[in-house]
Jmol script that loads the backbone (N, CA, C; Angstrom):
load data "model"
ATOM      1  N   MET A   1      31.501 -22.553  -6.587  1.00  0.00           N
ATOM      2  CA  MET A   1      31.648 -22.395  -8.016  1.00  0.00           C
ATOM      3  C   MET A   1      32.508 -23.533  -8.522  1.00  0.00           C
ATOM      4  N   GLN A   2      32.202 -24.037  -9.701  1.00  0.00           N
ATOM      5  CA  GLN A   2      32.899 -25.165 -10.285  1.00  0.00           C
ATOM      6  C   GLN A   2      33.932 -24.662 -11.282  1.00  0.00           C
ATOM      7  N   ARG A   3      35.138 -25.223 -11.215  1.00  0.00           N
ATOM      8  CA  ARG A   3      36.191 -24.832 -12.161  1.00  0.00           C
ATOM      9  C   ARG A   3      36.113 -25.714 -13.396  1.00  0.00           C
ATOM     10  N   ILE A   4      36.196 -25.099 -14.575  1.00  0.00           N
ATOM     11  CA  ILE A   4      36.159 -25.807 -15.848  1.00  0.00           C
ATOM     12  C   ILE A   4      37.466 -25.515 -16.568  1.00  0.00           C
ATOM     13  N   PRO A   5      38.207 -26.577 -16.948  1.00  0.00           N
ATOM     14  CA  PRO A   5      39.454 -26.325 -17.681  1.00  0.00           C
ATOM     15  C   PRO A   5      39.147 -25.858 -19.105  1.00  0.00           C
ATOM     16  N   VAL A   6      39.752 -24.749 -19.508  1.00  0.00           N
ATOM     17  CA  VAL A   6      39.557 -24.217 -20.858  1.00  0.00           C
ATOM     18  C   VAL A   6      40.907 -23.818 -21.436  1.00  0.00           C
ATOM     19  N   ILE A   7      40.952 -23.734 -22.729  1.00  0.00           N
ATOM     20  CA  ILE A   7      42.180 -23.342 -23.410  1.00  0.00           C
ATOM     21  C   ILE A   7      42.215 -21.821 -23.476  1.00  0.00           C
ATOM     22  N   ALA A   8      43.340 -21.248 -23.078  1.00  0.00           N
ATOM     23  CA  ALA A   8      43.477 -19.797 -23.069  1.00  0.00           C
ATOM     24  C   ALA A   8      43.325 -19.243 -24.472  1.00  0.00           C
ATOM     25  N   GLY A   9      42.625 -18.149 -24.597  1.00  0.00           N
ATOM     26  CA  GLY A   9      42.450 -17.488 -25.880  1.00  0.00           C
ATOM     27  C   GLY A   9      41.204 -17.936 -26.624  1.00  0.00           C
ATOM     28  N   SER A  10      40.546 -18.978 -26.162  1.00  0.00           N
ATOM     29  CA  SER A  10      39.344 -19.432 -26.866  1.00  0.00           C
ATOM     30  C   SER A  10      38.137 -18.600 -26.431  1.00  0.00           C
ATOM     31  N   ALA A  11      37.081 -18.662 -27.229  1.00  0.00           N
ATOM     32  CA  ALA A  11      35.854 -17.936 -26.898  1.00  0.00           C
ATOM     33  C   ALA A  11      35.250 -18.484 -25.612  1.00  0.00           C
ATOM     34  N   LEU A  12      35.387 -19.775 -25.390  1.00  0.00           N
ATOM     35  CA  LEU A  12      34.868 -20.390 -24.173  1.00  0.00           C
ATOM     36  C   LEU A  12      35.589 -19.831 -22.948  1.00  0.00           C
ATOM     37  N   ALA A  13      36.889 -19.586 -23.077  1.00  0.00           N
ATOM     38  CA  ALA A  13      37.652 -19.028 -21.964  1.00  0.00           C
ATOM     39  C   ALA A  13      37.135 -17.635 -21.609  1.00  0.00           C
ATOM     40  N   ALA A  14      36.857 -16.827 -22.603  1.00  0.00           N
ATOM     41  CA  ALA A  14      36.346 -15.481 -22.341  1.00  0.00           C
ATOM     42  C   ALA A  14      34.991 -15.552 -21.651  1.00  0.00           C
ATOM     43  N   GLY A  15      34.143 -16.468 -22.090  1.00  0.00           N
ATOM     44  CA  GLY A  15      32.831 -16.630 -21.461  1.00  0.00           C
ATOM     45  C   GLY A  15      32.953 -17.114 -20.035  1.00  0.00           C
ATOM     46  N   ALA A  16      33.863 -18.030 -19.764  1.00  0.00           N
ATOM     47  CA  ALA A  16      34.051 -18.557 -18.411  1.00  0.00           C
ATOM     48  C   ALA A  16      34.565 -17.465 -17.483  1.00  0.00           C
ATOM     49  N   ILE A  17      35.464 -16.638 -17.989  1.00  0.00           N
ATOM     50  CA  ILE A  17      36.001 -15.559 -17.162  1.00  0.00           C
ATOM     51  C   ILE A  17      34.902 -14.547 -16.848  1.00  0.00           C
ATOM     52  N   MET A  18      34.113 -14.196 -17.854  1.00  0.00           N
ATOM     53  CA  MET A  18      33.046 -13.220 -17.649  1.00  0.00           C
ATOM     54  C   MET A  18      31.989 -13.757 -16.690  1.00  0.00           C
ATOM     55  N   ALA A  19      31.605 -15.016 -16.873  1.00  0.00           N
ATOM     56  CA  ALA A  19      30.578 -15.589 -15.997  1.00  0.00           C
ATOM     57  C   ALA A  19      31.101 -15.672 -14.576  1.00  0.00           C
ATOM     58  N   GLY A  20      32.358 -16.050 -14.429  1.00  0.00           N
ATOM     59  CA  GLY A  20      32.935 -16.160 -13.092  1.00  0.00           C
ATOM     60  C   GLY A  20      33.107 -14.807 -12.422  1.00  0.00           C
ATOM     61  N   ALA A  21      33.359 -13.784 -13.219  1.00  0.00           N
ATOM     62  CA  ALA A  21      33.594 -12.462 -12.660  1.00  0.00           C
ATOM     63  C   ALA A  21      32.316 -11.817 -12.141  1.00  0.00           C
ATOM     64  N   PHE A  22      31.204 -12.046 -12.818  1.00  0.00           N
ATOM     65  CA  PHE A  22      29.969 -11.361 -12.450  1.00  0.00           C
ATOM     66  C   PHE A  22      29.029 -12.186 -11.589  1.00  0.00           C
ATOM     67  N   ALA A  23      29.257 -13.470 -11.460  1.00  0.00           N
ATOM     68  CA  ALA A  23      28.343 -14.309 -10.671  1.00  0.00           C
ATOM     69  C   ALA A  23      28.255 -13.858  -9.215  1.00  0.00           C
ATOM     70  N   PRO A  24      29.377 -13.581  -8.527  1.00  0.00           N
ATOM     71  CA  PRO A  24      29.248 -13.139  -7.132  1.00  0.00           C
ATOM     72  C   PRO A  24      28.547 -11.786  -7.006  1.00  0.00           C
ATOM     73  N   ILE A  25      28.766 -10.900  -7.968  1.00  0.00           N
ATOM     74  CA  ILE A  25      28.127  -9.591  -7.914  1.00  0.00           C
ATOM     75  C   ILE A  25      26.616  -9.732  -8.072  1.00  0.00           C
ATOM     76  N   ALA A  26      26.194 -10.565  -9.017  1.00  0.00           N
ATOM     77  CA  ALA A  26      24.762 -10.755  -9.252  1.00  0.00           C
ATOM     78  C   ALA A  26      24.089 -11.402  -8.051  1.00  0.00           C
ATOM     79  N   SER A  27      24.733 -12.396  -7.448  1.00  0.00           N
ATOM     80  CA  SER A  27      24.103 -13.054  -6.300  1.00  0.00           C
ATOM     81  C   SER A  27      24.062 -12.120  -5.097  1.00  0.00           C
ATOM     82  N   ALA A  28      25.078 -11.280  -4.946  1.00  0.00           N
ATOM     83  CA  ALA A  28      25.061 -10.334  -3.830  1.00  0.00           C
ATOM     84  C   ALA A  28      23.967  -9.290  -4.020  1.00  0.00           C
ATOM     85  N   ALA A  29      23.778  -8.848  -5.258  1.00  0.00           N
ATOM     86  CA  ALA A  29      22.756  -7.836  -5.512  1.00  0.00           C
ATOM     87  C   ALA A  29      21.367  -8.391  -5.266  1.00  0.00           C
ATOM     88  N   THR A  30      21.094  -9.606  -5.713  1.00  0.00           N
ATOM     89  CA  THR A  30      19.763 -10.171  -5.499  1.00  0.00           C
ATOM     90  C   THR A  30      19.545 -10.503  -4.039  1.00  0.00           C
ATOM     91  N   GLY A  31      20.567 -10.916  -3.339  1.00  0.00           N
ATOM     92  CA  GLY A  31      20.428 -11.214  -1.915  1.00  0.00           C
ATOM     93  C   GLY A  31      20.122  -9.967  -1.109  1.00  0.00           C
ATOM     94  N   ASP A  32      20.775  -8.861  -1.444  1.00  0.00           N
ATOM     95  CA  ASP A  32      20.536  -7.615  -0.725  1.00  0.00           C
ATOM     96  C   ASP A  32      19.138  -7.074  -0.986  1.00  0.00           C
ATOM     97  N   SER A  33      18.688  -7.164  -2.234  1.00  0.00           N
ATOM     98  CA  SER A  33      17.367  -6.625  -2.544  1.00  0.00           C
ATOM     99  C   SER A  33      16.274  -7.462  -1.896  1.00  0.00           C
ATOM    100  N   ALA A  34      16.471  -8.771  -1.799  1.00  0.00           N
ATOM    101  CA  ALA A  34      15.473  -9.617  -1.136  1.00  0.00           C
ATOM    102  C   ALA A  34      15.409  -9.283   0.350  1.00  0.00           C
ATOM    103  N   ALA A  35      16.568  -9.083   0.964  1.00  0.00           N
ATOM    104  CA  ALA A  35      16.585  -8.733   2.384  1.00  0.00           C
ATOM    105  C   ALA A  35      15.962  -7.354   2.607  1.00  0.00           C
ATOM    106  N   ALA A  36      16.231  -6.430   1.711  1.00  0.00           N
ATOM    107  CA  ALA A  36      15.648  -5.092   1.840  1.00  0.00           C
ATOM    108  C   ALA A  36      14.136  -5.145   1.678  1.00  0.00           C
ATOM    109  N   GLY A  37      13.655  -5.991   0.777  1.00  0.00           N
ATOM    110  CA  GLY A  37      12.218  -6.136   0.585  1.00  0.00           C
ATOM    111  C   GLY A  37      11.538  -6.704   1.815  1.00  0.00           C
ATOM    112  N   GLN A  38      12.183  -7.667   2.473  1.00  0.00           N
ATOM    113  CA  GLN A  38      11.621  -8.246   3.689  1.00  0.00           C
ATOM    114  C   GLN A  38      11.611  -7.218   4.815  1.00  0.00           C
ATOM    115  N   GLN A  39      12.664  -6.426   4.925  1.00  0.00           N
ATOM    116  CA  GLN A  39      12.701  -5.398   5.959  1.00  0.00           C
ATOM    117  C   GLN A  39      11.641  -4.340   5.704  1.00  0.00           C
ATOM    118  N   ALA A  40      11.426  -3.976   4.448  1.00  0.00           N
ATOM    119  CA  ALA A  40      10.402  -2.980   4.124  1.00  0.00           C
ATOM    120  C   ALA A  40       9.020  -3.506   4.474  1.00  0.00           C
ATOM    121  N   ALA A  41       8.781  -4.789   4.222  1.00  0.00           N
ATOM    122  CA  ALA A  41       7.475  -5.370   4.551  1.00  0.00           C
ATOM    123  C   ALA A  41       7.253  -5.381   6.058  1.00  0.00           C
ATOM    124  N   LYS A  42       8.291  -5.652   6.822  1.00  0.00           N
ATOM    125  CA  LYS A  42       8.160  -5.663   8.277  1.00  0.00           C
ATOM    126  C   LYS A  42       7.911  -4.257   8.816  1.00  0.00           C
ATOM    127  N   LYS A  43       8.529  -3.258   8.215  1.00  0.00           N
ATOM    128  CA  LYS A  43       8.396  -1.892   8.709  1.00  0.00           C
ATOM    129  C   LYS A  43       7.033  -1.289   8.388  1.00  0.00           C
ATOM    130  N   THR A  44       6.382  -1.738   7.306  1.00  0.00           N
ATOM    131  CA  THR A  44       5.128  -1.122   6.911  1.00  0.00           C
ATOM    132  C   THR A  44       3.960  -1.553   7.783  1.00  0.00           C
ATOM    133  N   THR A  45       4.030  -2.727   8.384  1.00  0.00           N
ATOM    134  CA  THR A  45       2.939  -3.186   9.236  1.00  0.00           C
ATOM    135  C   THR A  45       3.121  -2.592  10.618  1.00  0.00           C
ATOM    136  N   LYS A  46       2.139  -1.805  11.048  1.00  0.00           N
ATOM    137  CA  LYS A  46       2.264  -1.062  12.292  1.00  0.00           C
ATOM    138  C   LYS A  46       1.184  -1.489  13.269  1.00  0.00           C
ATOM    139  N   TYR A  47       1.539  -1.546  14.519  1.00  0.00           N
ATOM    140  CA  TYR A  47       0.576  -1.782  15.586  1.00  0.00           C
ATOM    141  C   TYR A  47       0.046  -0.430  16.054  1.00  0.00           C
ATOM    142  N   TYR A  48      -1.263  -0.313  16.191  1.00  0.00           N
ATOM    143  CA  TYR A  48      -1.877   0.912  16.685  1.00  0.00           C
ATOM    144  C   TYR A  48      -2.444   0.639  18.072  1.00  0.00           C
ATOM    145  N   ASN A  49      -2.322   1.594  18.971  1.00  0.00           N
ATOM    146  CA  ASN A  49      -2.815   1.425  20.340  1.00  0.00           C
ATOM    147  C   ASN A  49      -4.290   1.754  20.471  1.00  0.00           C
ATOM    148  N   THR A  50      -4.785   2.662  19.643  1.00  0.00           N
ATOM    149  CA  THR A  50      -6.181   3.091  19.741  1.00  0.00           C
ATOM    150  C   THR A  50      -6.793   3.169  18.351  1.00  0.00           C
ATOM    151  N   CYS A  51      -8.123   3.159  18.316  1.00  0.00           N
ATOM    152  CA  CYS A  51      -8.824   3.336  17.043  1.00  0.00           C
ATOM    153  C   CYS A  51      -8.605   4.737  16.485  1.00  0.00           C
ATOM    154  N   THR A  52      -8.444   5.718  17.345  1.00  0.00           N
ATOM    155  CA  THR A  52      -8.187   7.083  16.881  1.00  0.00           C
ATOM    156  C   THR A  52      -6.901   7.129  16.066  1.00  0.00           C
ATOM    157  N   ALA A  53      -5.868   6.458  16.552  1.00  0.00           N
ATOM    158  CA  ALA A  53      -4.593   6.425  15.840  1.00  0.00           C
ATOM    159  C   ALA A  53      -4.720   5.663  14.519  1.00  0.00           C
ATOM    160  N   LEU A  54      -5.425   4.539  14.523  1.00  0.00           N
ATOM    161  CA  LEU A  54      -5.604   3.757  13.303  1.00  0.00           C
ATOM    162  C   LEU A  54      -6.444   4.526  12.286  1.00  0.00           C
ATOM    163  N   ASN A  55      -7.483   5.224  12.753  1.00  0.00           N
ATOM    164  CA  ASN A  55      -8.358   5.963  11.843  1.00  0.00           C
ATOM    165  C   ASN A  55      -7.694   7.191  11.237  1.00  0.00           C
ATOM    166  N   GLU A  56      -6.599   7.666  11.798  1.00  0.00           N
ATOM    167  CA  GLU A  56      -5.853   8.749  11.160  1.00  0.00           C
ATOM    168  C   GLU A  56      -5.271   8.277   9.837  1.00  0.00           C
ATOM    169  N   ARG A  57      -4.818   7.025   9.810  1.00  0.00           N
ATOM    170  CA  ARG A  57      -4.226   6.448   8.594  1.00  0.00           C
ATOM    171  C   ARG A  57      -5.279   5.775   7.717  1.00  0.00           C
ATOM    172  N   TYR A  58      -6.239   5.075   8.330  1.00  0.00           N
ATOM    173  CA  TYR A  58      -7.302   4.348   7.632  1.00  0.00           C
ATOM    174  C   TYR A  58      -8.643   4.863   8.153  1.00  0.00           C
ATOM    175  N   PRO A  59      -9.208   5.906   7.539  1.00  0.00           N
ATOM    176  CA  PRO A  59     -10.380   6.595   8.096  1.00  0.00           C
ATOM    177  C   PRO A  59     -11.605   5.715   8.344  1.00  0.00           C
ATOM    178  N   HIS A  60     -11.805   4.667   7.557  1.00  0.00           N
ATOM    179  CA  HIS A  60     -12.986   3.824   7.737  1.00  0.00           C
ATOM    180  C   HIS A  60     -12.651   2.465   8.330  1.00  0.00           C
ATOM    181  N   GLY A  61     -11.426   2.277   8.782  1.00  0.00           N
ATOM    182  CA  GLY A  61     -11.027   1.032   9.416  1.00  0.00           C
ATOM    183  C   GLY A  61     -10.284   0.097   8.479  1.00  0.00           C
ATOM    184  N   VAL A  62      -9.901  -1.061   9.039  1.00  0.00           N
ATOM    185  CA  VAL A  62      -9.163  -2.085   8.305  1.00  0.00           C
ATOM    186  C   VAL A  62      -9.861  -3.415   8.525  1.00  0.00           C
ATOM    187  N   ALA A  63     -10.009  -4.190   7.445  1.00  0.00           N
ATOM    188  CA  ALA A  63     -10.720  -5.462   7.540  1.00  0.00           C
ATOM    189  C   ALA A  63      -9.860  -6.609   7.034  1.00  0.00           C
ATOM    190  N   ARG A  64     -10.185  -7.801   7.508  1.00  0.00           N
ATOM    191  CA  ARG A  64      -9.582  -9.007   6.941  1.00  0.00           C
ATOM    192  C   ARG A  64     -10.396  -9.382   5.712  1.00  0.00           C
ATOM    193  N   ALA A  65      -9.843 -10.215   4.862  1.00  0.00           N
ATOM    194  CA  ALA A  65     -10.554 -10.646   3.659  1.00  0.00           C
ATOM    195  C   ALA A  65     -11.816 -11.402   4.049  1.00  0.00           C
ATOM    196  N   GLY A  66     -12.917 -11.100   3.398  1.00  0.00           N
ATOM    197  CA  GLY A  66     -14.176 -11.790   3.639  1.00  0.00           C
ATOM    198  C   GLY A  66     -14.988 -11.266   4.805  1.00  0.00           C
ATOM    199  N   ALA A  67     -14.595 -10.180   5.403  1.00  0.00           N
ATOM    200  CA  ALA A  67     -15.307  -9.638   6.568  1.00  0.00           C
ATOM    201  C   ALA A  67     -16.567  -8.897   6.141  1.00  0.00           C
ATOM    202  N   THR A  68     -17.590  -8.959   6.994  1.00  0.00           N
ATOM    203  CA  THR A  68     -18.807  -8.170   6.790  1.00  0.00           C
ATOM    204  C   THR A  68     -19.120  -7.453   8.088  1.00  0.00           C
ATOM    205  N   ASP A  69     -19.606  -6.244   7.978  1.00  0.00           N
ATOM    206  CA  ASP A  69     -19.881  -5.417   9.146  1.00  0.00           C
ATOM    207  C   ASP A  69     -21.098  -5.939   9.899  1.00  0.00           C
ATOM    208  N   ARG A  70     -20.964  -6.070  11.193  1.00  0.00           N
ATOM    209  CA  ARG A  70     -22.077  -6.461  12.056  1.00  0.00           C
ATOM    210  C   ARG A  70     -22.771  -5.179  12.505  1.00  0.00           C
ATOM    211  N   VAL A  71     -24.042  -5.058  12.176  1.00  0.00           N
ATOM    212  CA  VAL A  71     -24.774  -3.826  12.486  1.00  0.00           C
ATOM    213  C   VAL A  71     -26.005  -4.133  13.322  1.00  0.00           C
ATOM    214  N   THR A  72     -26.481  -3.113  14.021  1.00  0.00           N
ATOM    215  CA  THR A  72     -27.738  -3.237  14.761  1.00  0.00           C
ATOM    216  C   THR A  72     -28.887  -2.853  13.833  1.00  0.00           C
ATOM    217  N   ALA A  73     -30.081  -3.214  14.210  1.00  0.00           N
ATOM    218  CA  ALA A  73     -31.253  -2.968  13.365  1.00  0.00           C
ATOM    219  C   ALA A  73     -31.403  -1.480  13.064  1.00  0.00           C
ATOM    220  N   GLY A  74     -31.691  -1.170  11.818  1.00  0.00           N
ATOM    221  CA  GLY A  74     -31.934   0.207  11.420  1.00  0.00           C
ATOM    222  C   GLY A  74     -30.699   0.958  10.972  1.00  0.00           C
ATOM    223  N   LYS A  75     -29.530   0.377  11.100  1.00  0.00           N
ATOM    224  CA  LYS A  75     -28.301   1.054  10.680  1.00  0.00           C
ATOM    225  C   LYS A  75     -27.761   0.399   9.417  1.00  0.00           C
ATOM    226  N   ARG A  76     -27.063   1.197   8.621  1.00  0.00           N
ATOM    227  CA  ARG A  76     -26.463   0.675   7.395  1.00  0.00           C
ATOM    228  C   ARG A  76     -25.065   0.157   7.696  1.00  0.00           C
ATOM    229  N   PRO A  77     -24.636  -0.918   7.019  1.00  0.00           N
ATOM    230  CA  PRO A  77     -23.279  -1.428   7.242  1.00  0.00           C
ATOM    231  C   PRO A  77     -22.219  -0.447   6.739  1.00  0.00           C
ATOM    232  N   VAL A  78     -21.089  -0.462   7.382  1.00  0.00           N
ATOM    233  CA  VAL A  78     -19.970   0.411   7.021  1.00  0.00           C
ATOM    234  C   VAL A  78     -19.335  -0.098   5.734  1.00  0.00           C
ATOM    235  N   THR A  79     -18.988   0.811   4.848  1.00  0.00           N
ATOM    236  CA  THR A  79     -18.227   0.477   3.642  1.00  0.00           C
ATOM    237  C   THR A  79     -17.073   1.459   3.540  1.00  0.00           C
ATOM    238  N   GLY A  80     -16.152   1.190   2.665  1.00  0.00           N
ATOM    239  CA  GLY A  80     -15.035   2.101   2.461  1.00  0.00           C
ATOM    240  C   GLY A  80     -13.806   1.753   3.274  1.00  0.00           C
ATOM    241  N   TYR A  81     -13.871   0.697   4.065  1.00  0.00           N
ATOM    242  CA  TYR A  81     -12.700   0.290   4.838  1.00  0.00           C
ATOM    243  C   TYR A  81     -11.686  -0.389   3.924  1.00  0.00           C
ATOM    244  N   ILE A  82     -10.449  -0.422   4.361  1.00  0.00           N
ATOM    245  CA  ILE A  82      -9.363  -1.052   3.622  1.00  0.00           C
ATOM    246  C   ILE A  82      -9.356  -2.540   3.948  1.00  0.00           C
ATOM    247  N   VAL A  83      -9.282  -3.392   2.929  1.00  0.00           N
ATOM    248  CA  VAL A  83      -9.176  -4.835   3.146  1.00  0.00           C
ATOM    249  C   VAL A  83      -7.700  -5.199   3.066  1.00  0.00           C
ATOM    250  N   ASN A  84      -7.116  -5.501   4.222  1.00  0.00           N
ATOM    251  CA  ASN A  84      -5.718  -5.904   4.313  1.00  0.00           C
ATOM    252  C   ASN A  84      -5.592  -6.819   5.523  1.00  0.00           C
ATOM    253  N   THR A  85      -5.531  -8.118   5.272  1.00  0.00           N
ATOM    254  CA  THR A  85      -5.512  -9.102   6.351  1.00  0.00           C
ATOM    255  C   THR A  85      -4.283  -8.950   7.233  1.00  0.00           C
ATOM    256  N   ASN A  86      -3.148  -8.595   6.655  1.00  0.00           N
ATOM    257  CA  ASN A  86      -1.922  -8.441   7.434  1.00  0.00           C
ATOM    258  C   ASN A  86      -2.056  -7.310   8.457  1.00  0.00           C
ATOM    259  N   ILE A  87      -2.539  -6.161   8.031  1.00  0.00           N
ATOM    260  CA  ILE A  87      -2.714  -5.035   8.959  1.00  0.00           C
ATOM    261  C   ILE A  87      -3.792  -5.364   9.986  1.00  0.00           C
ATOM    262  N   TYR A  88      -4.879  -6.014   9.545  1.00  0.00           N
ATOM    263  CA  TYR A  88      -5.946  -6.392  10.479  1.00  0.00           C
ATOM    264  C   TYR A  88      -5.404  -7.329  11.562  1.00  0.00           C
ATOM    265  N   ASN A  89      -4.628  -8.338  11.156  1.00  0.00           N
ATOM    266  CA  ASN A  89      -4.096  -9.293  12.134  1.00  0.00           C
ATOM    267  C   ASN A  89      -3.191  -8.620  13.156  1.00  0.00           C
ATOM    268  N   HIS A  90      -2.463  -7.598  12.749  1.00  0.00           N
ATOM    269  CA  HIS A  90      -1.604  -6.879  13.690  1.00  0.00           C
ATOM    270  C   HIS A  90      -2.413  -6.011  14.657  1.00  0.00           C
ATOM    271  N   ASN A  91      -3.630  -5.648  14.283  1.00  0.00           N
ATOM    272  CA  ASN A  91      -4.451  -4.755  15.107  1.00  0.00           C
ATOM    273  C   ASN A  91      -5.792  -5.382  15.463  1.00  0.00           C
ATOM    274  N   LYS A  92      -5.823  -6.689  15.544  1.00  0.00           N
ATOM    275  CA  LYS A  92      -7.048  -7.440  15.825  1.00  0.00           C
ATOM    276  C   LYS A  92      -7.675  -7.046  17.156  1.00  0.00           C
ATOM    277  N   LYS A  93      -6.853  -6.632  18.093  1.00  0.00           N
ATOM    278  CA  LYS A  93      -7.362  -6.249  19.421  1.00  0.00           C
ATOM    279  C   LYS A  93      -8.293  -5.034  19.357  1.00  0.00           C
ATOM    280  N   LEU A  94      -8.240  -4.270  18.257  1.00  0.00           N
ATOM    281  CA  LEU A  94      -9.087  -3.090  18.104  1.00  0.00           C
ATOM    282  C   LEU A  94     -10.444  -3.412  17.464  1.00  0.00           C
ATOM    283  N   ASP A  95     -10.688  -4.681  17.142  1.00  0.00           N
ATOM    284  CA  ASP A  95     -11.979  -5.105  16.588  1.00  0.00           C
ATOM    285  C   ASP A  95     -12.872  -5.510  17.754  1.00  0.00           C
ATOM    286  N   TYR A  96     -13.586  -4.541  18.305  1.00  0.00           N
ATOM    287  CA  TYR A  96     -14.334  -4.762  19.539  1.00  0.00           C
ATOM    288  C   TYR A  96     -15.591  -5.603  19.354  1.00  0.00           C
ATOM    289  N   ASP A  97     -16.182  -5.607  18.151  1.00  0.00           N
ATOM    290  CA  ASP A  97     -17.382  -6.423  17.942  1.00  0.00           C
ATOM    291  C   ASP A  97     -17.083  -7.737  17.212  1.00  0.00           C
ATOM    292  N   ASN A  98     -15.814  -8.031  16.969  1.00  0.00           N
ATOM    293  CA  ASN A  98     -15.356  -9.294  16.372  1.00  0.00           C
ATOM    294  C   ASN A  98     -16.042  -9.620  15.046  1.00  0.00           C
ATOM    295  N   ASP A  99     -16.203  -8.613  14.200  1.00  0.00           N
ATOM    296  CA  ASP A  99     -16.816  -8.846  12.898  1.00  0.00           C
ATOM    297  C   ASP A  99     -15.789  -8.902  11.768  1.00  0.00           C
ATOM    298  N   GLY A 100     -14.510  -8.792  12.095  1.00  0.00           N
ATOM    299  CA  GLY A 100     -13.459  -8.845  11.087  1.00  0.00           C
ATOM    300  C   GLY A 100     -13.056  -7.485  10.555  1.00  0.00           C
ATOM    301  N   ILE A 101     -13.611  -6.422  11.140  1.00  0.00           N
ATOM    302  CA  ILE A 101     -13.270  -5.054  10.736  1.00  0.00           C
ATOM    303  C   ILE A 101     -12.844  -4.289  11.986  1.00  0.00           C
ATOM    304  N   ALA A 102     -11.611  -3.825  12.002  1.00  0.00           N
ATOM    305  CA  ALA A 102     -11.103  -3.086  13.158  1.00  0.00           C
ATOM    306  C   ALA A 102     -11.363  -1.596  12.968  1.00  0.00           C
ATOM    307  N   CYS A 103     -11.937  -0.968  13.976  1.00  0.00           N
ATOM    308  CA  CYS A 103     -12.144   0.487  14.021  1.00  0.00           C
ATOM    309  C   CYS A 103     -12.989   1.018  12.871  1.00  0.00           C
ATOM    310  N   GLU A 104     -14.051   0.306  12.521  1.00  0.00           N
ATOM    311  CA  GLU A 104     -14.911   0.768  11.424  1.00  0.00           C
ATOM    312  C   GLU A 104     -15.666   2.028  11.820  1.00  0.00           C
ATOM    313  N   GLN A 105     -15.816   2.936  10.851  1.00  0.00           N
ATOM    314  CA  GLN A 105     -16.558   4.192  11.067  1.00  0.00           C
ATOM    315  C   GLN A 105     -17.456   4.454   9.887  1.00  0.00           C
TER     316      GLN A 105
END
end "model"
wireframe off; spacefill off
backbone 0.3
color backbone group
């Protein structure tokens, strides 16, 4: 923080005191909320061991952006899956046909 010489009793002095008094509080509050937001983002992404476990939370599977279901002849492609690249990347090992959709049903 930079010190500015001011004359006591002036309006500028009151402003300098107020700005100096609240600046550390404001920076601490924004720093804590940013750290809390990063921790919340890390906690929400979960690794699943099986498709059964993933399908409890995401019944039709999870896809990366731009994914299309790979189907065999005579079957309709799966729809209704959640598109979330972050969750898909954490559970990519559960995409057995490598079509960009993990645990599609």
